[in-house]
Every structure is written in C-alpha cells, then in structure tokens.
N, C-alpha and C positions, 0 to 999 in steps of 0.2 A: 503493500500500499504505498503510494507517494502521497506526501502532504505538500501542499502549496499555499505558502504564507503569503498574503497579499496587504501591502502597506498602503491604504487609499489616500488619496490627496484631491483636490479640485481640479488639477490639471493634469495629473498622471496618477498611475496605479502602477506600484514595483511588484511583481510577482517572484517568489523565490520556491524551488522546489527541493525537498529534503527527502532523503530516503529513510527507511525505519529506524536508522541508527542516528538520524538527526545530520547526516552530512549533506552539504549543499550538491545539488547536481546540477541545477541551471537557474538562471534568472533571467527576468525580461522586464523592460518598461513599457508601459502603454499609455499613450496618449490619451485624455477621455475626450471622446467624441461618440458619435452614434454606434461607430463598429467596434467600440472597445470589448465588448462581450464576445462578439465574433470572433475578433482578434485572439483574444485570450483562449478561448476553446480550441481554435486551431492550433495554438503552441500546446495546449495541455493534450492533444490528441495522442503523443507519443507515449503518455501513461495512462493507459485504460483504468486501471485500479488507482483511483485518486481521492482525495477529499479536500476542501478547501478550508484555509482558516481565514478569516477576514477581520481585521483589527476595527473594532468600533463598529461592529454591525448594525448597531441601534443608532449610530452617529452618521459620522462621515461616509462610513463604509454602507450604508444602509441600503443606497440605491444599487450597488454591484452585487450585494447579497441578496437582495430581492429579484434580479436578475438570474442570478446562478440556480436558485432555491426551486422556482418553479419548471427548471428545466431538468429535475430529478438528480441534481447535484449534492454531494454530501457536503454541507457548509455548516462550520460552527462559528460562534462569535468569542473572539479574544479580547477581553476588557483593555482599555488603554493601559491601566495599571500593571497588568501582568505583564505585557510587553515591555514596559518601562523597567520594571524590576528585572526581567531576563537580560535587557540590555545593561543594566546597572552591574550586575553580576558577572557578565561576558567582559567587560570593559574596564571595569572598575570605576566609571565616571558617566557623565551623561553625554558622552560624545555621540552623534547618530549621522547614520547616513539612511537613505530610502532602503538600499540592499540590505544592510544590516538589519534596519527595523524589520523587513519583511521574512527575514532569516529568523529572527527571534520570534515572529509571530507564530512561523509554522513549527519551530522547536517547542513553545509553549504548549501549541494543539498536540504535537506528537506525544509530549510528557505529561502533560496536566489533563487529569481526568476530571469528568464533570461538566464541561465546558458546555454552553446553550446551544443546542442546534438550532440554526435558522430556519423557521417554518414559514411557507408562503402566507403573505398576508390576506386577510379575507374580511368578512362581512364584520368580524369584531373589531377589527382594525379600523373599519369606517365609523362603527359606533362610538370608539374612544375618540376618534378624531372630532366627531360631530359634538360629542360629550363636551370634549375641552373649550370648543368654540362656543358652546352655550354657556360654560360656566365663565368664559371669559367676557362673555356679552352680560351675563347677569352682575357680575361684579362691577363692570363698567356703570350699568345702570344704577346700582346701588351707590357708587360713588357720587353720581350726579345726583340722585336723590338725597344723599346727603350734604352735598355742597348747596344744593336749592334750600333745604330746611335750615342751614344755617345763616342764609342771607334773609330769608323770610322771617327768620327769628329777630332779626335787627330792623325788620319792617312792621312788624305785627306786634301788638302786645300780646306777650304769651306765646308768641310764635305759632307755626302751622302745626297741624295735628300730624303725627309721625305716620300714620297709614294715609300716604299722600298718593292722589292719582294727578294726571295731568288735567283732568276737567276741574278738579278741586284746585289745583293750584293756579289754575287760570281765573277762576272766580274769585280767589282771594286776593289775588294782586290789581283786580280790576277795582277791588273797593279800597285801595291803599290810597293815601293822600300823601305826597312826596313834598316835602318842605324846604330841603336844603339840596345843595348841589351833591352831598354825599350819598342822600338818599336816591337821587337820580341816578347816580353811578349803580347803585344796588339793584336799582329798577332794572337798568340795562342788563345787569349782569343775571338777575333773575329770569329775565326773558331769553336770553341765551341759553340758560341751562334749563328751563322750559322746553325749548325747542329742540335740545340734545335728547331730553327725557323722552318726547314724543316721538323722536327719531329711533331709539333704541327699544322703544315698548314692543312695537310690531316686530321688529328683528328678532329680539328673544322669544317671542311667541311663534315666530316663524322657525327658529332654529330648535324648538321643544318639538314642533310637528315634524321635522326631518327625522329627529333621533326617533320619535315614536314610531314612524314607519320603518326605519331601519330595524328596530328590533326584532319583528316576526321573522327576517330574513338572516337572522344570524346564524341559525343552524344550517344554512345553506351555504357550502363553501364555494368561493369565487375561485375560476378556473383562470388564470392567465393564459393569453396568447403563447404558442410555444416560440421558441427562438428558431430563427433562421438563419 
C-alpha cells in the first residue's frame, strides 16, 4: 500500500508518495486549476494500491479531499498540528518546505492510527451550512434589536418593550417629540436600525424555511458526479 501525502495551498498542491516503511518514492507539484485532480490521478496511476493523506481536509485541503473521496479513493485527514509535530521532530526546528511537509503528512498517516477518513459531503453538510447561516442571521438581528432598544431607551420615558416588533417600533417612533439636535440624531439612528430590522426579519424566516425543507432529505445521500 502506497501512501500519498498532500500539502495543499491556494496556488499549488505538493504530493509525496511513500512506501510501507515511510521511505519517499516520488514527489510532484501540481498547480491549482480546473485540471489539478485529473493530473494528480494520472500521476498516481503507477500505484494501484494507494491511499491519500490530505493535510487539513476540513480547511484548506477540503476542496481537494472532496474531489478525491467521491472517486472512491481512500482519503484520511491529517490535522495541521500532527504534521507540524512530525516536522519538528524530524528537523529539530520549524524549517519547512512544501515537499517536506507533504512527506511528513504521508508519514503521519502511515504510522498514526485513528485518523478520520474523509467522507463525501451529503445532505447533512447542506443542513449544517444552512443552520450556520440561520444562526448568523438571528445573531445579527438580535444585535440590531438590542441596539434599537438602547436608542429608544434614550428617546422614550421607560424605554421600549423588550419584545419589540418592527411594527411596534414604528408606532413608538411616530409618537416621539424631538426637542434637541441630539434627539434628532438618535431619531435618524433609530430609523436606520428599524430599516435593518425590517430587512433581516424576512431573511431569517426564509433561512428557517430552507433548513426545514432540507431536513426530510437528510437521509438521502447526495451522489456527486464522477471524475473524468
């Protein structure tokens, strides 16, 4: 079994193949473009019995790992911390090159058991992305509401009720009398915040609907197109 370690970068990927003893057999650098995976697979054809080790398969190496896994390739995720530790033990310092990093990634995958195997992204990944987006929108809407409540507190005796809707805020603002230039400034800020509030509310509702329609399909595994 040949292990191919890959050190991914934005502009290039460096691959190093090692044998069962961890000795380097070959290395190749691939420029990142639309044909990178095809070039990598052609280079790997000389080793039918192979597996890939991608550094940071949840981060910078996610795109490459998610193109290899659907092609029925065995891909494991090597965390950055493990490859950095291997580099430190091998060199006695933090000197690094792309080829050396790819070699250490392959050696970590070879001798370290229990590394996470990369699975093809499916409906559960889509649900997670939609949920994260919904949480971001809700947090932003909450921040806007809190800021609007703070401004109205300075304009209204006793402030505004905590359970505030856009309609209630608009009604409250119509009844305010602005006596000073500072109050007028607060009025302008409250209007801007109300406009933001009105924008985020339907967006949050729409994101909730997307998540709800995705949940029933989570049991269905998404089949990616085959690599050619």
